BAFI-3210 file (N, C-alpha, C; in Angstrom, 3 decimals, decimal comma, padded with zeros to 6 digits):
// residues 301
n [1|2|3|4|5|6|7|8|9|10|11|12|13|14|15|16|17|18|19|20|21|22|23|24|25|26|27|28|29|30|31|32|33|34|35|36|37|38|39|40|41|42|43|44|45|46|47|48|49|50|51|52|53|54|55|56|57|58|59|60|61|62|63|64|65|66|67|68|69|70|71|72|73|74|75|76|77|78|79|80|81|82|83|84|85|86|87|88|89|90|91|92|93|94|95|96|97|98|99|100|101|102|103|104|105|106|107|108|109|110|111|112|113|114|115|116|117|118|119|120|121|122|123|124|125|126|127|128|129|130|131|132|133|134|135|136|137|138|139|140|141|142|143|144|145|146|147|148|149|150|151|152|153|154|155|156|157|158|159|160|161|162|163|164|165|166|167|168|169|170|171|172|173|174|175|176|177|178|179|180|181|182|183|184|185|186|187|188|189|190|191|192|193|194|195|196|197|198|199|200|201|202|203|204|205|206|207|208|209|210|211|212|213|214|215|216|217|218|219|220|221|222|223|224|225|226|227|228|229|230|231|232|233|234|235|236|237|238|239|240|241|242|243|244|245|246|247|248|249|250|251|252|253|254|255|256|257|258|259|260|261|262|263|264|265|266|267|268|269|270|271|272|273|274|275|276|277|278|279|280|281|282|283|284|285|286|287|288|289|290|291|292|293|294|295|296|297|298|299|300|301]
n.u [137,473|134,881|131,423|129,828|128,088|126,254|125,476|123,705|122,027|120,565|119,487|118,038|116,198|114,800|114,003|114,077|113,080|113,078|115,187|117,375|118,599|118,323|116,537|113,590|110,899|112,207|114,951|117,934|121,126|124,704|128,186|130,940|133,899|137,370|138,408|136,694|134,940|133,784|133,129|132,623|130,761|132,092|133,643|132,386|132,248|132,988|131,094|130,924|132,766|131,577|129,570|130,141|130,282|129,942|132,305|132,440|129,724|126,934|125,293|123,684|121,661|120,751|119,644|118,268|119,347|119,385|122,118|122,965|121,707|123,219|122,617|123,082|125,722|126,563|124,796|123,064|120,594|119,712|119,281|122,024|122,412|124,254|126,656|126,717|127,872|127,278|126,204|126,460|127,435|129,687|133,232|134,895|134,130|133,952|131,850|130,571|129,202|130,583|133,239|132,956|131,586|132,308|132,110|130,174|128,466|127,510|125,455|123,274|122,767|122,751|120,801|118,958|117,211|117,386|115,950|115,789|115,822|114,397|113,984|114,437|112,083|111,078|112,720|111,661|110,014|111,353|113,185|111,761|111,415|113,930|114,014|112,566|114,455|115,929|118,656|121,947|123,483|122,831|122,919|122,785|122,332|121,533|120,242|120,724|118,961|117,213|118,233|119,038|116,947|114,986|114,961|115,915|114,209|112,487|114,256|114,442|113,097|115,182|113,873|112,039|113,787|115,036|112,766|111,792|114,024|114,374|112,069|112,622|114,669|113,198|111,276|113,013|114,033|111,811|111,498|113,943|115,624|118,372|119,849|122,918|123,686|124,901|125,864|126,004|127,733|126,116|126,954|129,376|128,104|128,842|131,382|131,429|130,170|132,393|134,194|133,304|132,420|134,453|134,808|133,336|131,685|130,237|129,211|127,180|125,792|124,429|122,839|120,470|118,815|119,805|120,043|119,194|118,999|121,945|123,290|122,672|123,084|125,907|128,486|128,035|128,310|127,686|126,161|123,816|123,722|125,692|125,150|122,686|124,254|125,678|123,543|122,677|124,786|124,932|122,702|123,147|125,292|124,023|122,349|123,519|124,712|122,643|121,822|124,393|123,993|121,503|122,084|123,755|122,728|121,700|122,879|123,751|124,440|126,519|127,922|129,760|131,052|131,842|132,840|132,299|131,038|133,507|135,044|137,574|136,383|137,216|136,806|136,870|135,747|133,240|129,573|129,785|127,444|126,096|127,855|127,754|126,527|128,105|130,501|131,705|134,047|133,945|132,094|133,501|135,292|133,381|132,774|134,901|135,537|133,222|133,924|136,192|135,553|133,353|134,632|136,569|138,119|137,469|134,692|134,491|136,130]
n.v [131,333|130,201|131,009|131,049|132,697|134,002|131,744|130,285|132,573|132,990|129,945|129,840|132,076|131,465|128,679|125,647|123,492|123,742|123,371|121,421|119,245|116,772|117,414|116,351|115,398|115,359|115,576|115,946|115,252|114,256|114,695|112,419|110,426|109,551|106,687|104,397|103,932|101,435|098,481|098,670|098,884|098,705|096,606|094,296|091,693|092,847|093,812|092,314|093,899|096,777|096,014|097,243|100,156|103,534|105,782|108,435|109,927|111,718|113,502|114,597|113,656|114,457|113,094|113,269|114,381|117,154|117,498|117,212|119,432|121,535|122,461|124,759|125,683|128,117|129,784|130,765|128,041|127,764|126,467|126,175|125,308|125,898|125,118|122,424|119,475|117,320|118,891|121,520|124,736|126,013|127,482|126,449|124,285|122,589|120,559|117,500|117,225|119,272|118,501|116,451|117,201|119,915|123,480|124,756|123,134|121,778|123,606|123,206|120,185|119,099|118,407|118,978|117,247|116,922|117,090|119,181|117,639|115,029|111,907|107,941|107,023|109,197|108,955|107,340|109,235|111,453|110,133|109,416|112,142|112,711|110,580|111,547|113,355|111,620|111,346|110,583|109,291|109,097|110,586|109,340|110,355|109,505|108,503|109,297|110,994|109,251|107,857|109,959|111,049|111,793|109,885|106,336|104,837|106,112|105,705|104,976|101,541|098,878|097,146|098,708|100,870|099,120|098,447|101,043|101,753|099,570|100,240|102,667|102,097|100,525|102,500|104,219|102,784|102,474|104,691|105,709|103,309|102,675|104,300|105,302|104,357|106,197|105,734|106,990|106,233|106,500|108,628|108,624|108,976|108,736|108,992|111,856|112,768|112,338|113,576|116,314|116,566|117,723|119,892|123,354|125,076|123,691|121,937|123,509|124,212|121,601|121,143|122,667|120,749|119,024|115,980|114,046|111,589|110,708|112,949|113,985|115,506|115,686|115,038|112,987|109,727|107,667|104,073|103,900|106,229|105,478|103,096|103,909|105,642|103,745|102,027|103,799|104,041|101,003|100,884|102,761|101,541|099,470|100,143|100,810|098,904|097,873|099,614|098,980|096,168|096,357|097,842|096,129|094,382|095,490|096,198|098,528|099,885|101,654|101,321|103,450|102,019|102,669|104,934|107,714|107,072|106,516|108,892|111,272|114,044|117,648|119,945|122,073|121,660|121,566|123,036|126,335|127,050|125,018|122,576|120,325|119,966|119,569|122,027|124,597|123,547|120,864|120,076|120,077|117,916|115,659|115,864|115,202|112,372|111,081|111,972|110,410|107,855|107,516|107,794|105,767|102,582|100,405|099,330|100,798|098,981]
n.w [163,561|165,599|165,483|167,906|169,542|167,542|166,405|168,470|169,139|166,684|166,165|168,702|168,431|165,925|166,238|167,868|166,300|163,780|162,892|160,573|161,364|162,952|164,744|167,125|164,979|162,445|161,420|160,316|159,606|159,738|159,781|159,556|160,571|159,385|160,205|161,296|164,414|165,167|163,650|160,171|157,553|155,407|155,760|155,313|152,494|149,209|146,506|143,155|140,338|138,749|135,857|133,008|133,636|133,309|133,897|133,140|133,115|131,665|132,677|136,250|138,421|141,977|145,109|148,601|151,378|153,924|154,100|150,934|150,116|151,303|153,814|156,288|155,350|154,442|155,626|158,806|159,411|156,612|153,289|151,117|148,194|146,092|147,213|147,093|147,696|145,638|143,485|143,221|142,156|143,391|143,507|145,356|146,368|143,803|142,852|142,624|140,046|138,284|138,534|136,926|134,599|134,011|134,697|133,152|131,795|133,627|134,819|133,046|133,361|135,243|138,445|141,613|143,615|146,304|150,045|152,852|155,720|154,978|155,147|154,459|154,025|152,433|149,985|147,499|146,276|145,628|144,106|141,929|140,974|139,950|138,000|135,969|134,827|133,095|133,789|133,562|135,555|139,002|142,173|145,488|149,057|151,952|155,037|157,600|158,784|159,505|161,589|163,348|165,640|168,105|170,053|170,604|170,024|167,995|165,893|162,528|161,481|160,669|158,891|157,554|156,662|154,614|152,958|151,715|150,805|148,488|147,411|146,471|144,295|142,794|141,601|140,178|137,956|136,701|135,301|134,462|133,461|132,827|134,168|136,107|139,563|142,239|145,658|148,564|151,826|155,222|157,574|160,248|163,183|165,647|166,017|165,142|167,604|169,516|168,854|168,434|171,611|172,847|172,531|173,805|172,652|170,542|171,970|173,387|171,310|170,256|172,626|172,013|170,657|168,569|166,648|169,116|169,725|169,290|170,430|172,515|176,035|176,079|177,781|179,511|180,333|181,035|181,925|180,604|178,601|176,968|176,405|174,658|172,658|171,494|170,303|168,615|166,857|166,202|164,635|162,393|161,190|160,337|158,707|156,654|155,759|154,633|152,141|151,142|150,187|148,830|146,654|145,496|144,092|141,731|138,464|137,537|139,972|142,158|145,273|147,963|149,201|151,989|152,520|153,122|155,505|156,900|156,603|158,157|158,845|159,805|162,623|161,138|159,050|159,649|159,922|161,038|162,326|163,626|164,055|163,201|160,301|156,739|156,233|153,477|153,113|153,871|152,470|150,033|150,449|150,566|147,881|146,557|147,716|146,200|143,308|143,000|143,510|141,603|139,402|138,832|137,775|138,954|141,650|144,840|147,255]
ca.u [137,031|133,447|130,458|128,882|127,094|125,765|124,519|122,949|121,107|119,957|118,912|117,201|115,124|114,153|113,051|114,784|112,208|113,487|116,526|117,116|119,802|118,064|115,608|112,256|110,446|112,081|115,878|119,510|122,477|125,646|129,399|131,813|135,271|137,883|138,528|135,166|135,060|133,144|133,304|132,438|130,088|133,009|134,610|131,990|132,668|132,456|130,091|131,803|133,197|130,157|129,510|129,729|129,911|130,651|133,148|132,090|128,545|127,315|124,592|123,689|120,845|120,736|118,639|119,073|118,627|120,322|123,779|123,278|121,296|124,382|122,250|124,131|127,148|126,601|124,192|122,233|119,267|119,173|119,738|122,786|122,604|125,189|127,694|126,442|128,685|126,654|125,681|126,652|128,347|130,708|134,444|136,068|133,590|134,138|130,896|130,855|128,844|131,413|133,926|132,349|130,856|132,806|131,523|129,336|127,518|127,077|124,683|122,220|122,918|122,579|119,673|119,078|115,758|117,095|115,133|116,667|114,739|114,105|114,235|114,154|110,598|110,845|113,440|111,061|109,242|112,698|113,854|110,552|111,544|115,039|114,036|112,112|115,267|116,558|120,310|123,018|123,873|121,902|123,701|122,155|122,885|120,196|119,663|121,171|117,940|116,564|119,026|119,079|115,611|115,118|115,052|116,406|113,205|111,955|114,852|113,656|113,516|115,910|113,355|111,361|114,708|115,157|111,944|112,130|115,386|114,378|110,993|113,025|115,441|112,328|110,651|113,918|114,070|110,843|111,521|115,486|116,176|119,693|120,687|123,784|123,350|126,080|124,991|127,024|126,946|125,525|127,974|129,565|127,679|129,017|132,652|130,951|130,079|133,303|134,944|132,524|132,277|135,361|134,733|132,520|130,576|129,905|127,870|126,209|124,679|123,789|122,216|119,416|118,019|120,262|120,453|119,089|119,357|123,286|124,259|121,980|124,190|127,473|129,679|127,273|129,444|127,001|125,747|122,409|124,209|126,594|124,114|122,385|124,834|125,770|122,504|122,481|125,771|124,758|121,499|123,952|125,981|123,156|121,650|124,983|124,591|121,254|122,725|125,542|123,379|120,388|122,798|124,647|121,642|121,572|124,026|124,036|124,455|128,183|128,215|130,768|132,427|132,003|133,595|131,705|131,160|134,980|136,068|137,813|136,068|137,621|136,079|137,134|134,718|132,017|129,355|130,178|126,146|125,733|128,556|127,163|126,608|129,541|130,813|132,265|135,152|133,370|131,168|134,298|135,840|132,380|132,623|136,263|134,901|132,532|134,543|137,438|134,853|132,858|135,668|137,553|137,760|136,511|133,950|135,255|136,713]
ca.v [131,209|129,974|132,026|130,430|133,197|134,178|130,654|130,187|133,521|132,398|128,738|130,391|132,922|130,431|127,652|124,398|122,411|124,453|123,149|120,267|118,510|115,905|117,616|116,155|114,521|115,479|115,817|115,984|114,478|114,478|113,959|111,519|111,195|108,629|105,320|103,884|103,012|100,062|097,762|099,635|098,017|098,374|095,538|093,118|091,402|094,021|093,134|092,146|094,859|097,051|096,100|098,380|101,218|104,550|106,589|109,808|110,289|113,302|114,354|114,149|113,935|114,275|112,779|112,988|115,396|118,267|117,235|117,088|120,804|122,600|123,215|125,268|125,638|129,455|130,867|129,696|127,655|127,751|125,610|126,682|124,408|126,298|124,636|121,079|118,285|116,769|119,847|122,727|125,817|126,906|127,333|126,067|123,114|121,922|119,378|116,038|117,601|120,398|117,937|115,673|118,077|121,241|124,367|125,487|121,955|121,314|124,442|122,613|118,963|118,674|118,308|118,792|117,071|116,745|117,342|118,857|117,027|114,167|110,600|107,092|107,124|110,084|108,754|107,225|110,345|111,978|109,308|109,593|113,232|112,158|109,822|112,461|114,180|110,980|111,267|109,345|109,673|109,322|110,412|109,040|110,437|109,430|107,941|110,188|111,563|107,931|107,615|111,259|111,262|112,477|108,767|105,204|104,300|106,785|105,563|103,882|099,787|098,396|096,421|099,694|101,383|098,370|098,552|102,337|101,988|099,049|100,949|103,837|101,434|100,379|103,644|105,053|102,223|102,648|105,678|105,833|101,789|102,624|105,627|104,808|105,373|106,089|105,777|107,358|105,640|107,202|109,246|108,068|109,893|108,625|109,892|113,381|112,954|111,735|114,498|117,513|116,709|118,399|121,848|123,836|126,016|122,614|121,159|124,442|124,016|120,366|121,219|123,004|119,744|118,546|114,825|114,008|109,853|110,411|114,041|114,841|115,170|115,045|114,675|111,402|108,866|106,752|103,076|104,208|107,262|105,068|102,429|104,838|106,016|102,203|101,517|104,169|103,476|099,848|101,311|103,344|100,252|098,282|101,123|100,823|097,433|098,034|100,376|098,021|094,957|096,830|098,364|095,172|093,659|096,539|095,882|100,109|100,717|101,496|101,657|104,048|100,859|102,779|106,112|108,793|106,385|105,972|109,794|112,020|115,290|117,905|121,126|123,358|120,854|121,532|124,230|126,829|127,207|124,027|122,075|119,068|119,620|119,927|123,471|124,300|122,556|119,277|119,519|119,673|116,569|114,968|115,955|114,360|111,016|110,718|111,961|109,262|106,362|107,229|107,303|104,654|101,284|099,090|099,525|100,398|097,662]
ca.w [164,868|165,527|165,943|168,660|170,043|166,611|166,166|169,593|169,021|165,349|166,486|169,642|167,456|164,626|166,774|167,185|165,472|162,387|162,250|159,690|162,105|163,768|166,176|166,800|163,982|161,182|160,818|160,982|159,425|160,507|158,903|160,380|160,699|158,604|160,373|162,086|165,735|165,160|162,411|159,467|156,713|153,994|155,798|154,272|151,032|148,092|145,236|141,877|139,784|138,193|134,700|132,158|134,511|133,055|134,898|132,996|132,968|130,931|133,356|136,963|139,122|143,372|145,899|149,558|152,662|154,181|153,321|149,456|149,740|151,541|154,859|157,159|155,138|153,918|156,796|159,887|159,133|155,340|152,242|150,236|147,361|145,343|147,531|147,482|147,145|144,245|141,943|143,604|141,496|144,242|142,746|146,054|146,609|142,815|143,189|141,737|138,518|138,044|138,296|135,694|133,081|133,509|135,233|132,156|131,600|135,077|135,152|132,496|133,237|136,734|138,844|142,913|144,204|148,011|150,810|153,949|156,810|154,505|155,753|153,810|153,537|151,389|149,044|146,672|145,521|145,254|142,679|140,766|140,219|139,389|136,884|134,997|133,776|132,619|134,397|133,095|136,724|140,237|143,389|146,757|150,301|152,680|156,103|158,371|159,742|160,165|163,036|163,865|166,250|169,562|171,009|170,132|169,779|166,980|164,851|161,596|161,513|159,622|157,543|157,046|155,721|153,219|151,819|151,077|149,742|147,606|146,512|145,553|143,183|141,500|141,053|139,437|137,110|136,442|134,852|134,405|133,547|132,586|134,819|137,119|141,074|143,035|146,954|149,685|153,049|156,229|157,963|161,381|163,853|167,029|165,931|165,473|168,785|169,981|168,463|168,969|172,756|173,287|172,362|174,442|171,721|169,988|173,130|173,663|170,255|170,501|173,569|171,524|170,049|167,576|166,668|170,411|169,911|169,625|170,885|173,721|176,995|175,199|178,622|180,146|180,121|182,180|181,190|179,754|177,344|176,257|175,315|173,712|171,826|170,917|169,663|167,012|165,997|165,403|163,497|161,257|160,515|159,312|157,274|155,480|155,084|153,287|151,166|150,286|149,778|147,587|145,609|144,965|143,466|140,499|137,754|137,409|140,862|142,988|146,979|148,283|150,089|153,236|152,626|153,871|157,165|157,553|156,477|159,088|159,134|161,217|163,025|160,072|157,653|160,028|159,883|162,609|162,973|163,777|164,411|162,509|158,695|156,341|156,018|152,355|152,864|154,180|150,718|149,009|150,909|149,881|146,335|146,544|147,389|145,071|142,275|143,156|143,519|140,445|137,923|139,674|137,589|140,056|142,602|146,185|148,107]
c.u [135,440|132,522|129,580|127,911|126,015|124,789|123,332|121,781|120,205|119,182|117,981|115,684|114,321|113,311|114,021|114,484|112,590|114,625|116,816|118,769|119,297|117,347|114,122|111,830|111,018|113,756|116,880|120,107|123,631|126,958|130,072|133,284|136,051|137,834|137,547|135,577|134,524|133,357|132,227|131,982|130,802|133,625|133,765|132,168|132,256|132,089|131,334|131,936|131,997|130,459|129,122|129,901|130,813|131,290|133,072|130,666|128,250|125,998|124,063|122,335|121,022|119,775|119,623|118,108|119,615|121,922|123,880|122,470|122,017|123,413|123,355|125,140|127,518|126,022|123,346|120,981|118,760|120,286|120,805|123,416|123,440|126,623|127,569|127,554|128,563|126,494|125,569|127,549|129,637|132,215|135,336|135,431|133,899|133,124|131,216|130,430|129,856|132,856|133,851|132,019|131,215|131,245|130,086|128,141|126,611|125,651|123,247|121,761|122,915|121,157|119,672|117,772|116,173|116,352|115,567|115,264|114,325|114,365|114,147|112,938|110,407|111,468|112,649|110,356|110,340|113,197|112,841|110,863|112,935|114,887|113,504|112,897|116,196|117,981|121,113|123,640|123,143|122,705|122,488|123,160|121,517|120,535|120,364|120,098|116,720|117,132|119,100|117,740|116,280|115,070|115,505|115,352|112,361|112,615|113,759|113,962|114,294|115,064|112,641|112,468|115,221|114,071|111,591|112,886|114,815|113,039|111,515|114,167|114,277|111,319|111,806|114,157|113,047|110,658|112,695|115,855|117,611|120,604|121,915|123,639|124,705|125,694|126,256|126,746|126,630|126,960|127,977|129,081|128,258|130,707|132,463|130,889|131,070|134,447|134,473|132,487|133,565|135,540|133,046|131,231|129,899|128,476|126,657|124,785|123,783|122,641|120,491|118,440|118,538|120,874|120,457|119,380|120,847|123,966|123,593|122,945|125,479|128,023|128,879|127,909|129,138|126,710|124,943|122,973|125,022|125,966|123,567|122,807|125,497|124,746|122,424|123,515|125,426|123,589|122,339|124,677|124,927|122,423|122,449|124,828|123,595|121,854|123,458|124,903|122,229|121,376|123,606|124,029|121,430|123,011|124,606|124,137|125,904|127,777|129,574|132,185|132,684|132,784|133,708|131,524|132,335|135,800|136,011|137,497|136,638|136,757|135,954|135,808|133,439|131,302|129,486|128,633|125,670|126,237|128,357|126,831|127,767|129,391|131,256|133,375|134,973|132,526|132,216|134,794|134,848|132,556|134,021|136,368|134,585|132,845|135,493|136,406|134,023|133,745|136,521|137,230|137,047|135,775|135,010|135,174|136,073]
c.v [130,966|130,710|131,508|131,105|133,401|133,117|130,313|130,930|133,156|131,108|129,245|131,233|132,184|129,330|126,385|123,332|122,892|123,789|121,525|119,898|117,849|116,093|117,202|115,287|114,284|115,019|115,876|114,933|114,732|114,266|113,276|111,654|109,690|107,149|105,139|103,762|101,960|099,440|098,460|098,424|097,830|096,901|094,104|093,039|092,169|093,259|093,081|093,571|095,193|096,868|096,934|099,904|102,383|105,645|108,460|110,193|111,965|114,009|113,598|114,438|113,601|113,905|112,753|113,819|116,393|118,502|117,871|119,046|122,044|123,540|123,587|125,445|127,099|130,511|129,837|129,324|127,969|126,532|126,617|125,660|124,558|125,514|122,894|120,540|117,719|117,766|120,809|123,601|126,554|126,651|126,658|124,822|122,169|120,856|118,585|116,396|118,481|119,445|116,567|115,961|119,216|122,315|124,912|124,486|121,384|122,108|123,651|120,920|118,349|119,390|118,228|118,483|116,611|117,401|117,645|118,364|115,579|112,784|109,616|106,925|108,265|109,805|108,289|108,618|111,370|111,368|109,216|111,079|113,126|111,247|110,759|113,232|113,419|111,302|110,500|108,571|109,888|109,376|110,325|108,901|110,499|108,463|108,666|110,496|110,652|107,632|108,830|111,391|111,746|110,996|107,887|105,101|104,731|106,334|104,660|102,497|099,993|097,779|097,504|100,725|100,454|098,493|099,983|102,112|100,926|099,981|101,977|103,529|101,448|101,744|104,185|104,022|102,091|103,750|106,035|104,229|101,617|103,527|104,847|105,247|105,024|106,441|106,242|106,770|106,871|107,435|108,570|109,102|110,043|109,386|111,625|113,859|112,907|112,783|116,108|117,648|117,411|119,738|121,818|124,279|124,878|121,759|121,937|124,388|122,845|120,483|121,909|121,732|118,930|117,224|114,013|112,329|109,813|111,616|114,530|114,378|114,420|114,553|113,065|110,571|107,588|105,375|103,545|105,012|106,538|103,699|103,060|105,140|104,847|102,093|102,433|104,147|101,941|099,934|102,046|102,257|099,464|099,069|100,916|099,396|097,240|098,654|099,395|097,336|095,309|097,241|097,477|094,365|094,635|096,471|097,506|100,873|100,602|102,122|102,582|103,215|101,365|104,158|107,019|108,199|106,732|107,559|110,831|113,768|116,135|119,345|121,942|122,987|120,702|122,683|125,160|127,311|126,059|122,731|120,216|118,695|119,966|121,465|123,553|123,593|121,199|119,353|119,191|118,466|115,266|114,854|114,992|112,977|110,522|110,483|110,700|108,114|106,237|107,050|106,364|103,416|100,253|099,825|099,839|099,267|097,844]
c.w [165,068|166,088|166,635|169,105|168,967|166,473|167,235|169,275|167,785|165,656|167,512|169,183|166,584|165,482|166,402|166,342|164,160|161,748|161,695|160,125|163,175|165,047|165,899|165,607|162,760|160,772|161,328|160,128|159,775|159,383|160,000|160,256|160,254|158,963|161,513|163,377|166,037|163,722|161,306|158,280|155,397|154,173|155,456|153,110|150,028|147,225|144,241|141,260|138,700|136,879|133,952|132,717|133,625|133,476|134,445|132,411|132,368|131,723|134,835|137,806|141,018|144,089|147,195|150,874|152,913|153,644|152,169|149,250|150,832|152,929|155,987|156,741|154,775|155,035|157,496|159,155|157,820|154,531|151,603|149,018|146,237|145,590|147,911|146,837|145,618|143,166|142,136|142,238|141,932|143,612|143,838|146,510|145,388|143,245|142,119|140,110|137,807|137,590|136,981|134,503|132,807|133,976|134,276|131,939|132,506|135,245|134,225|132,333|134,365|137,630|140,543|143,974|145,849|148,523|152,315|154,884|156,290|155,218|154,600|152,901|152,411|150,087|147,644|145,711|145,104|143,704|141,396|140,021|139,487|138,167|135,801|133,966|133,135|132,526|133,905|134,628|138,021|141,594|144,483|147,995|151,367|153,514|157,341|159,557|160,338|161,262|164,097|164,654|167,506|170,507|170,037|169,406|168,338|165,757|164,044|161,612|160,611|158,244|157,059|156,329|154,510|152,590|151,025|150,483|148,500|146,541|145,527|144,375|141,981|141,053|139,961|138,412|136,518|135,154|133,575|134,226|133,399|133,575|135,981|138,420|141,740|144,936|147,962|150,912|153,993|157,070|159,565|162,590|165,311|166,741|166,013|166,819|169,877|169,805|169,056|170,558|173,471|173,133|172,970|173,605|171,089|170,625|173,576|172,529|170,001|171,480|173,266|170,995|169,157|167,571|168,228|170,497|169,851|170,584|172,270|174,881|176,464|176,239|179,471|179,757|180,696|181,383|180,165|178,311|176,676|175,516|174,561|172,483|170,581|170,112|168,427|166,507|164,843|164,576|162,322|160,544|159,548|158,359|156,225|155,034|154,158|152,359|150,287|149,576|148,528|146,394|144,714|143,944|142,169|140,134|137,721|138,579|141,723|144,262|147,112|149,496|151,656|153,510|153,146|155,295|157,843|157,266|157,806|158,881|160,326|161,523|161,871|158,904|158,238|159,912|161,493|162,987|163,803|164,429|164,043|160,922|158,029|156,087|154,270|152,144|153,234|152,884|150,112|149,213|150,359|148,555|146,042|146,199|146,492|143,536|142,199|142,901|142,377|138,865|138,319|138,688|137,999|141,049|143,853|146,788|149,560]
res [m|r|t|v|g|a|a|l|a|a|l|s|f|v|g|v|a|a|l|a|g|c|s|g|e|g|s|g|d|g|v|s|q|n|a|p|t|t|s|s|p|s|a|s|p|s|p|s|p|t|s|g|w|n|p|k|p|g|s|v|a|a|v|g|d|s|i|t|r|g|f|d|a|c|s|a|l|a|d|c|p|e|v|s|w|a|t|g|s|d|s|l|v|r|s|l|a|v|r|l|l|g|p|a|k|a|v|d|r|s|w|n|h|a|v|s|g|a|r|m|a|q|l|p|e|q|m|a|l|a|a|k|e|r|p|e|l|v|t|v|m|m|g|a|n|d|a|c|r|d|s|v|r|l|m|t|p|v|a|d|f|r|a|s|f|e|a|s|m|r|q|l|r|a|g|a|p|k|a|q|v|y|v|s|s|v|p|d|l|k|r|l|w|s|t|g|r|l|d|e|g|a|k|q|i|w|s|l|g|i|c|r|s|m|l|a|e|a|d|d|l|g|p|a|a|v|a|r|r|d|a|v|q|e|r|v|v|a|y|n|g|v|l|r|d|v|c|a|k|d|r|h|c|r|y|d|g|g|a|v|f|g|f|r|f|t|g|a|q|l|s|p|w|d|w|f|h|p|s|r|d|g|q|a|r|l|a|e|i|a|y|r|n|i|t|a|a|e|p|p|a]
***
């Protein structure tokens, strides 16, 4: 059973601006559902098979935002990196690092440089930190906060998003020229809205200011609200196109083919404190997707 009353009390006490979930200037990332409602970036031609890709890297560094920090997965308004899909130690999640390295080695051979609330403009700094670890694999999950803003007008322009991601890749290559990079697509925020709007508890929590560009006035189906949500969806699809295209230019980079954008998260796989970030179970699903794509002989189609 969802703890809606406790969630509302916690969010109200701390203040909506503190929530790393698309409120105000900073934050928020969401999870999506499996078959996208609009054309997915994965529908575009996929890059050629990754040359010399190592499916069993010996170390993992993670960069990104609150999803990779496990925000709101263990308690309200708090990071919980032990359940991170990328580097966490939780036995129920079985993070990517644990699946690749085993529990013991994952402790010493994985690093989490993600920051809750981060947008693509902050990724170059995270990449510089990751490069210092000399990892064999770097995971990237970034972009939901660029779309989750107080208004459509405040979303990161696609050109700026591209420039920041290209700068991030250059920053990594300056310090770790041979590190493999796995890039996750931005989640489908519109499908999150279409699923959560059927639950009164979710709408109560969203009304506190989570990802207003997509989730504000969740029951409003008027032309302006529809156009606003469509604009956010189009921007997310464009961001994923940037991630795919920039990654395809790097011989050591593999994009997930739109797998996270297209995944159908259920209510049980969302945080009971914000109905937005992945729960432990949701984090486990992200780990499964990443492990499958990284260990595959061919990149995702």
